[in-house]
N, C-alpha and C positions, 0 to 999 in steps of 0.2 A: 325510876320512871314507874308511874302507877299503871295498873292493868287497865285496858280499855273497858269502857262501860257502854251499855246500850241505853241511848238517850230517850227512847220511847217507852221505857218501863219506869213506873214510879217506885217508891220505897217498898211497896207491897208486891212488886212484880207484875202489876197490872199495866196493860197497854194504855198509853195516854199521849195526847198531842203535846209536843214541846211548846212552852211559852217562849216566844221570840220577841215579846213586846219590849224588853229592855235592851235588845241588841241594837247596835248602830246600823244605819242603812249604809251599805257599801255596794259598789258594782260587783256583781257576782256572775261568773261565767263558768259553764261546765261543757265538756265535750265527751262524747261517747262514740263507740264504734261496734259494728257487728258485721255479719256476712250471711249470704244465702248461697250455699254450694248447690250446683245443679249440673245436669248433663251439658256438654258443650253445645249440643243441638238446641237445648232449651235457651241457653244464653244467646245463641245466634237468633233464635226466633224473637226474643225480647228486643235485641238490638236492632233487628230489621223492622220492628214495629208490627209484627204479624201475629201477636198474641190475640186470641179470640176476644178477650175482654177489653182490649185497647192498649193505651199507652201505660205500660207497667211502671216504668221509672217515674214518669210524671205523677201518676196516681199515688205511688208509694211515697214520693216526696211530700205531696199534699197531705196524705194520711199521717205521716210522721209529725208534720207541723201541727195538724189538728189535735193529734194525741197529746203532744206536749202541753197544749193549752187545757187539756182535760185531765191532767195527771191527778189532781186532788180528788176527782170523782172516781178514779180507779184504784188509787193506793190509799187505804183508809186514814192514815195519820199524816198525810201530806197537807201542807197549807195551800189554800188557793193563792196563786201568785199572779201578779200583773207583769207578764213577760214583756220585755221591750224588743226582743229578737229571738227568733228560732230559725235555724237553717238546717236543711237536710241535703246532704250530697250523696249521690249514688253513682258509683263508677264500676265499670266492668273490670274483672280480673280474670284473664284467660288462664292463668296458672292455677287458679282455685279449682275448677272454673266456676264462675258465678259473679255475684254482685257484692261489692263492699259498700256498707252504709256508714256514714258519719253524720252526727248531729251535734249542733251547738245550741245552747240555750243561754240567755242573758237577761239580767234585770238589775235594777237598783232597788235593794230591799234588805230585809232582816234575816232572810234564810236562803240557803243555797238552791241551786237549780240542777243538781245532779240527777234527781229522779226524773225531771222533765227531759233531760238529754237522753237518759236511758230508755224512757218510755217512747220517745220519738224514734229511736233506733229499733226498738222492739216491734212497734206497730208498723213501721216501714217494712221491716223484714217479713212480718206476717202478711202484709198486703202483697208483697212480691210473691209469696207462696200462694196466696189465694188467687191471684191473677194468672199464675202459670201452672197451677196444679193439674189442669186438664192435660197438659203436655208432659208433666214430670212430677209424679207423686213421691218420688224418692228425694226431693230437695231436702237439704239440711240447713237449719238455722243455727248459728253458733257464734261464739266469740264476742257476745255482748258484754261490754265492760266499760267502765269509766276510764277515760284517757287522761283527762286533766280537769282541774277546777281552780278557780282563783276567787279571792274575796272572802270576807268573813273572819271570825275570830280564830278559826282553826288554821288559817293560812292557805297557802297554795299547795297543790298536789300535782305531780306529773308522774304518770305511770312509767315505771322502769321495766326492764326485761323481767319476764316472769320468774319469780323466785320459788314457785310451788313445784 
């Protein structure tokens, strides 16, 4: 098996956008996850709908969807994509304590949507922080990672237990 290579570097080691023009169009789906850890009191405040800035979960969900659609404007070598679906789910986790964020991005196209799913999770988490920081500046954003992807030449991927 050959060593992995970085696809966004040309033969001279310069950053470049990958040419996906010859790839087949396939249905491509990616899922990502992350979390915002917070004080139990902050979680209760959010769940009760009493945050000063309003509906934290609804706003963060919308921010994540909007961010996925803007990924190519944020990540320099990402292709602009015509997404067919983006979903963001935010659920409380009392054991954390905090909110768990999951995002899914989908399209029929020539390149994957991993970055869109990861961007959706990242911005949703940042929005949660922004909306609740007045109550809890100690919040922690973490665990942002790709969970799965399907479609494309490289095939399917499903995260296994951490090997690191």
